[in-house]
N, C-alpha and C positions, 0 to 999 in steps of 0.2 A: 629453304625455310620452313619451320612450321609456328604457326599459329596456337598459342595457349589461352583458352578463354576461363578464367576464375572471377567469380563474381560480377560477370557481366564487364569486365576488362579486359581487353584483348593485350597479349606479348608477344612479340615474335622472339622466336629461339631458334639460332643457327649455333649449329656446331661445326666450328671448322678445326682440323684435325683432334686435339685433345682439348679446343680451349671452346667456351659457351660465351656466345653475346646475346646479352637480353635487350631488345628494343636499341641493336645498333651497339650496344658498352659491351666491354669487355667483363666477365666476373668471376671471380676464383670461388671455385667450388671445388671441393673434396667429397666424390661419390664412391660410395659403397653400398654392394647391392652384399646384405647380409643373408637371409636366405632363401632361396627358393622366387627368387624372382619378386618376392611379396613383400620383404620388409627391406628399406633402404637407410643408411645414416649417410646425412649432410654434413659437411662442417663449411660454414660459409660467416665471414668476417667474426674469427673466432670464437663462433657458435655452433653449438652442435643439435643437430633436428633428427630425430627420429622418426619414418615416416611407413606407413601400411597402404598397400593396393589392397581395398577390401572389394571392388567390384569393377568391370566392363563392359558398359554398353557398347557391343560390336557394330552398332547400327547406327547411332548416332556417336559414336567415338569418344563417350566419354568415361573419364575413369573416376571412381569415388576414391577419396584419398582421406586416411585417418590420422588424425595429429592431434598427440593431447587431449584425446577423449572425444574432439569433436570431427563432422566428417565434412567433407570439400567436395566438390565437381570441378573436375577441369575438362576441359572440352578440347580436343584437338583438331586441328584442320590443315593437312600437309597440302602441299604444292598445288593438287588435283583440286581439291576441296577448295580451294581461295581460287582457284582459274573458274571453277561452275560460280561460286558466288559473284566473280566481279563480274561474271557474264550475267548473271539475273537466271541464272539456270539450276541454282541449289535445289528449289523446290521441287523442279520438276526430277530428281534423281531419287526422291521419296516416295515410294506408294502410294496413291490415294488409293483407300478403303471406302466403299461408299457402302457394304452388305456384307454379311455374314450366311454362308451358304450351306447347306447339309454336306458335311464331308463324308458321309456314308449312308444308305437308308437305313432309317428307325424309327423310333416312338421319341415322342418331345414328351420326358416326364415331368418338368419345371420350367418356369421360366422366371428368371432371377431378377429379371428389369422392366421398366413401365416406360413409355411412350415421355420422351421430354426427361427423362434418367440423364445426368452425365455418369460417365463410364472414363476408367482409365484403362491403357493396353495390361492386359492380364487379367483384369476382374472378368468373374464368371458370369455367363450372361443367360446361359440355357445346359439346361441337362439332357442329352439324347442316348436314349437306349438303344444299342444295337446288338445283336446276339447276345443278349442276357448279360452285357456289360453295361454299366453306367461310364458316359463319356461328356466330360466338363466343355461345355464348350466356351473358350474366353475370347473377349475383346481384342482383337487385331490391333486396335488403336485408340487415343485418346479422343472422346468424341460424344455426340448427346443423340440418343435414340430416338429417331425420328418417326417407325412403325413397325411394330411387330407384325409378320406376315404369317404367324401363325399361333395358335393356341395348344394349351395343356392337352396330352393324351392324342393328339393329332399324329399319324402314322406321316411321314415325310421321305422324301426321294432324295438321292444323292444330287448335291447341287441346285437343291431348291432352297431357294431365299428363306431365310430364318429371320433375319433382323437387318435393318435400315439404318444407316448414320445420316 
């Protein structure tokens, strides 16, 4: 059984043979893949729906679906995710990052954040020059910058702490 989460509402989805059960009730769907496992046509209760998968976050198991110009995020929990959650271990399975370390020796060219600043995963936080190339160091997590351990124009060694969250 799969658990699907849409708008903070959880639904249990089970597929047996070619039948789909939603929260234990049999639902009659006609489901067709249109193109490249990205576009879908669904016939449900004599209504036609066209969906497109526009993204997938594999770390969090969240699909982004486009329907009639709107985007929806649908989280998926398989039986293993549900077991970890029931045991209170779901938070343990996600890595906790408290700091960002230099991936290589180099020179700090620019610091893009300040202490107390809120950052999202993937936001640029620092530019490090190494071997005459500028490398954008991005935040590995959503968080708040606790402290900055380096300054601009400072030379750093590999694995030296740059920023703490």
